[in-house]
Every structure is written in C-alpha cells, then in structure tokens.
C-alpha positions in Angstrom: 3.7 16.9 -8.6 1.9 15.0 -11.4 -1.4 16.3 -12.6 -4.2 13.8 -11.9 -7.3 13.1 -13.9 -10.2 11.1 -12.5 -13.2 9.7 -14.5 -16.0 8.2 -12.4 -16.9 10.0 -9.2 -19.2 7.5 -7.6 -19.2 6.4 -3.9 -15.5 5.3 -3.9 -14.1 7.4 -6.8 -15.3 10.7 -5.2 -13.7 9.8 -1.9 -10.5 9.0 -3.6 -10.5 12.4 -5.3 -11.2 14.0 -1.9 -8.2 12.2 -0.6 -6.0 13.2 -3.5 -7.0 16.9 -3.3 -6.3 16.8 0.4 -2.8 15.5 -0.4 -2.2 18.5 -2.6 -2.6 17.0 -6.1 -4.1 19.1 -8.9 -7.1 16.9 -9.9 -9.3 17.3 -12.9 -12.5 15.1 -12.8 -15.4 14.0 -14.9 -18.6 12.2 -14.0 -21.7 11.4 -16.1 -23.8 13.3 -13.7 -22.1 16.6 -12.8 -24.4 17.4 -9.8 -22.8 14.5 -7.9 -19.4 16.1 -8.3 -20.2 19.6 -7.2 -19.0 19.1 -3.7 -15.6 18.0 -5.1 -15.4 21.2 -7.2 -16.0 23.2 -4.1 -13.0 21.3 -2.5 -10.8 22.3 -5.4 -11.2 19.7 -8.1 -11.3 21.1 -11.6 -14.2 20.0 -13.7 -13.9 18.7 -17.3 -16.8 18.3 -19.7 -15.6 15.0 -21.1 -13.3 12.0 -20.5 -11.2 13.3 -23.4 -10.8 16.6 -21.7 -9.7 14.9 -18.5 -7.0 13.0 -20.4 -5.8 16.2 -22.1 -5.4 18.0 -18.8 -3.6 15.2 -16.9 -0.4 13.2 -16.6 -2.0 10.2 -15.0 -5.7 9.3 -15.6 -7.7 7.2 -13.1 -11.0 5.6 -14.0 -13.4 4.0 -11.6 -16.7 3.1 -13.3 -19.4 0.4 -12.9 -18.5 -2.3 -15.5 -17.1 -3.1 -18.9 -19.9 -1.3 -20.7 -19.4 1.9 -18.7 -15.6 1.7 -19.3 -16.2 1.4 -23.0 -18.5 4.4 -22.9 -15.8 6.6 -21.3 -12.9 5.3 -23.3 -14.3 5.3 -26.8 -15.6 7.9 -29.3 -14.4 11.4 -30.1 -14.9 12.6 -26.5 -13.5 9.4 -24.9 -10.3 8.9 -23.0 -8.4 7.2 -25.8 -8.9 10.2 -28.0 -7.2 12.4 -25.4 -4.3 10.1 -24.5 -0.8 11.1 -25.5 2.5 9.4 -25.5 3.9 8.4 -22.1 0.7 9.0 -20.2 -0.6 6.4 -17.8 -4.1 5.1 -17.4 -4.9 3.5 -14.0 -8.2 1.7 -14.2 -9.6 0.9 -10.8 -12.9 -0.5 -12.1 -13.8 -4.1 -11.6 -14.2 -5.4 -15.2 -13.4 -8.7 -16.9 -9.7 -9.5 -17.1 -9.9 -10.2 -20.9 -11.7 -6.8 -21.4 -9.0 -5.1 -19.4 -6.1 -6.7 -21.4 -7.8 -5.6 -24.6 -8.1 -2.0 -23.4 -4.5 -2.0 -22.3 -3.4 -3.0 -25.8 -5.4 -0.1 -27.3 -3.8 2.3 -24.8 -0.3 1.1 -25.8 -1.1 1.7 -29.5 -1.3 5.4 -28.6 2.1 5.3 -26.9 0.7 5.4 -23.4 0.5 2.6 -20.9 -2.2 1.2 -18.6 -2.4 -0.8 -15.3 -5.4 -2.3 -13.7 -5.6 -1.3 -10.0 -8.8 -2.6 -8.3 -9.2 -2.1 -4.6 -10.2 -4.1 -1.6 -12.0 -2.2 1.1 -15.0 0.1 1.7 -15.7 3.8 2.1 -14.7 3.4 5.8 -11.5 1.6 4.9 -10.6 4.4 2.4 -11.4 7.2 4.8 -9.4 5.5 7.5 -6.4 5.2 5.2 -6.4 1.4 5.1 -7.4 0.6 1.5 -5.6 -2.2 -0.2 -4.8 -1.9 -3.9 -3.9 -4.8 -6.3 -2.0 -3.9 -9.5 -1.7 -5.7 -12.8 0.6 -4.5 -15.5 4.2 -3.5 -16.1 6.3 -3.1 -13.0 8.0 0.0 -14.4 4.7 1.6 -15.0 3.6 0.9 -11.5 6.8 2.5 -10.3 5.8 5.8 -12.0 2.5 6.0 -10.1 3.2 4.0 -6.9 3.4 7.1 -4.7 0.0 8.3 -6.0 -1.5 4.9 -5.2 0.1 5.0 -1.7 -1.6 8.4 -1.1 -4.9 6.6 -1.7 -4.2 3.5 0.3 -1.1 2.2 2.2 -1.0 -1.3 0.7 -0.1 -1.6 -3.0 0.7 -5.1 -4.3 1.9 -5.9 -7.8 0.3 -9.3 -8.6 1.3 -9.8 -12.2 0.5 -8.7 -15.8 -2.5 -6.8 -17.0 -5.8 -8.4 -16.0 -4.3 -10.5 -13.2 -5.2 -8.0 -10.5 -8.8 -8.1 -11.7 -8.7 -11.9 -11.2 -7.5 -11.3 -7.7 -10.2 -8.7 -7.0 -12.9 -11.1 -8.2 -11.5 -13.9 -6.1 -11.6 -11.4 -3.1 -15.1 -10.1 -3.7 -16.8 -13.4 -4.0 -15.9 -13.9 -0.3 -17.7 -10.7 0.7 -21.1 -12.0 -0.3 -20.4 -15.4 1.1 -19.3 -13.9 4.5 -22.4 -11.6 4.5 -24.7 -14.6 4.0 -23.0 -16.7 6.7 -23.1 -13.7 9.1 -26.8 -13.3 8.4 -27.4 -17.0 9.2 -25.6 -16.5 12.5 -27.6 -13.4 13.5 -30.9 -15.0 12.6 -30.1 -18.2 14.4 -29.3 -16.3 17.5 -32.5 -14.2 17.1 -34.7 -17.3 16.6 -33.1 -18.6 19.8 -34.4 -15.6 21.8 -31.3 -13.4 21.6 -31.9 -9.8 20.5 -30.5 -8.9 17.1 -28.5 -6.1 18.6 -26.8 -8.4 21.1 -26.1 -11.0 18.4 -24.4 -8.3 16.2 -22.4 -7.0 19.2 -21.1 -10.5 20.1 -20.4 -11.6 16.5 -18.5 -8.5 15.5 -16.2 -9.0 18.4 -15.8 -12.7 18.0 -13.4 -15.0 16.2 -15.4 -14.7 13.0 -15.1 -10.9 13.0 -13.2 -10.2 9.8 -12.8 -6.5 8.8 -15.7 -6.9 6.4 -17.9 -8.3 9.2 -16.9 -5.6 11.6 -17.8 -2.7 9.3 -20.8 -4.3 7.4 -22.2 -6.4 10.2 -24.1 -3.5 11.8 -26.0 -3.1 8.5 -28.3 -5.9 9.5 -29.6 -3.4 12.1 -29.8 -0.5 9.7 -28.8 -0.2 6.1 -26.8 2.9 5.1 -28.6 5.7 3.4 -26.2 5.4 0.5 -25.2 1.9 -0.5 -21.5 1.3 -0.2 -21.7 -1.5 -2.7 -25.1 -2.2 -4.1 -26.7 -5.6 -5.0 -26.3 -5.0 -8.7 -22.5 -4.3 -8.3 -22.0 -7.2 -6.1 -23.8 -9.6 -8.4 -21.7 -8.3 -11.3 -18.6 -9.4 -9.5 -20.1 -12.7 -8.4 -21.0 -13.5 -12.0 -17.4 -12.7 -13.1 -16.2 -15.1 -10.3 -18.6 -17.9 -11.4 -17.6 -17.5 -15.0 -13.9 -17.7 -14.0 -14.7 -20.8 -12.0 -16.3 -22.4 -15.0 -13.3 -21.5 -17.2 -10.9 -23.0 -14.7 -13.0 -26.1 -13.9 -13.3 -24.9 -10.3 -16.5 -25.4 -8.3 -17.6 -22.4 -6.3 -20.5 -23.8 -4.3 -20.7 -21.1 -1.6 -20.4 -18.3 -4.2 -23.2 -19.9 -6.2 -25.5 -20.0 -3.2 -24.7 -16.4 -2.2 -25.4 -15.3 -5.8 -28.9 -16.8 -5.6 -29.6 -14.6 -2.6 -28.5 -11.6 -4.6 -30.9 -12.6 -7.3 -33.6 -12.9 -4.7 -32.7 -9.5 -3.4 -33.2 -8.0 -6.8 -36.5 -9.7 -7.2 -37.6 -8.2 -3.9 -36.8 -4.7 -5.1 -33.4 -4.3 -3.3 -31.1 -3.9 -6.3 -29.9 -0.5 -5.3 -29.5 -1.3 -1.6 -26.1 -2.3 -0.1 -25.6 -6.0 -0.7 -25.9 -6.5 3.1 -29.6 -6.5 2.3 -29.4 -10.2 1.7 -30.0 -10.4 5.5 -33.5 -9.2 4.8 -34.0 -11.8 2.2 -33.0 -14.6 4.6 -35.0 -13.0 7.4 -38.1 -13.0 5.1 -37.6 -16.7 4.4 -37.3 -17.3 8.1 -40.6 -15.5 8.8 -38.9 -12.6 10.6 -40.2 -9.2 9.8 -38.1 -6.0 10.1 
C-alpha cells in the first residue's frame, strides 16, 4: 500500500486523513499549527515537521490549503514540498487555487521528475463523513490511474475532466452556485417568516421540497443555528467567488447572480462574520429586512 503524505489539516483535510488512516494507509501529515493535528496523531497519523519532510516520507503527497499564497508557502523554500519531491512521486493538490497558478506549479513539479494532478472536491464535512464526496481531477490520465484507488477511498465519485487546471475551473463553476443557492434559500425563508410562518417550519418545508438540493439539505438548517466550526467560511467562499467572477470576465460571460451573492459576502465581512460559515449571509439579509436573530 502506498505511503501517503498530507499537508494542510484543516476542516476538510483533517477528515480526509481520518478516513485514510481508517482505511489502513500509513499517513504522514503536516499542518502550520500542530495543535490542530494532535487528534490525528492519536489516531495513528505520523507527524512531520515540514512539508519537505512529508514529501520525503511519502509516495503520494496530498495538499489542501487555503489559497495560492498558502500553496506557495508550503511548496517553496528549503523546507517546502518541491525540495522534498523525488522522481516518479505524485502531488495531488486538492486546494481551490487559480487554474493558471496550478498549471505553473505542475510544470515545476515535472521539472523534478514527479507529476501533479489537481483534485478539488465538491461536498462538505457531512458529505465526506457519509462517504459521498465528489472529486474532480485535472492532469494526465495515467497519473490519475496511479492514485485513483486512494481518491476512491476518500470519495466514491472521481471524474477526470481534462488537463491540469481544468478541474479547478470546474470547481469554481460549482462553488459559485453554493453562494447563489444559499442567498436564494435565505430569501425564501425570510419571505415565509415575514408572512407569519415560523422560521423552523419554513426550513422544514423547504429542505423537503423541490428546491432541496444536497447543499440546501445540509446547509439550510444553518439559518437556525450556525455550526460552532465553520464548514466553509465567508473568506473562503468569497475567494472562490472572486475566482469565478474573474473567469467570467476573461471569457466574456456575465455572472449576475454570482455578482449579487458576492456582494452579500462582502457585507458579511463588513458585519464581522468573515470566519463564520458562509450561510451567515442569511443574517445579512435578515438584518436588511429588519429581522433580529
């Protein structure tokens, strides 16, 4: 069984490592803040003191970090991933970064005789824990073939969508819809509430109605109570929205609903909600409607 390395043990990354350890893989991990990874060490994950050390201890290295800057921080320098990569290794980047940045990183990985695929995911903590995560892959088909089983042990749906960077374009196209759906769901709940229907009843009806996408089903109840730990916070969601809006500009494609949803994310940040789950845009709209929590 291949030895796995994992850099970036945040909300999703840590649960992926938990799943891989449970499947019997030997996993070596690194996170900028070690205290957040102690529970994984207790489960059996081996700790490494740097991204380079993760690469040196592994056959396949996974990364899942916040953005392009964070990816550069773990990839570059004497203690970075690139310094530890060797010939025929595979880097699987599950971060949501810009497609052009990802292609540039893949080229640098190949200069070292290794290869890289981008493998962003669609789903949430609940989706992952339920074994229903969907993974999009960009890169060489033969490289995907070498790690497909590992990806299937993370989530049951793995789709090769094209060359390096293309999966990231697909992920951005997917994620813009999350904020748009959340805003529309918030409008429905608040209209029902203003009409004299309790918020709880509105959520119950809507999450079992024709508009109940998987996202609405698992995130809809957040309008009643936000999670203690954000599944995907406002800053992260807005990062993806800005990637989508920039892609729309590049391709001469208007994205009107994405633009409006992005403004509500900006308002959420202005109201001090940057680290809350992006479902907090409900509170922004409720405040505008004169409804207190």
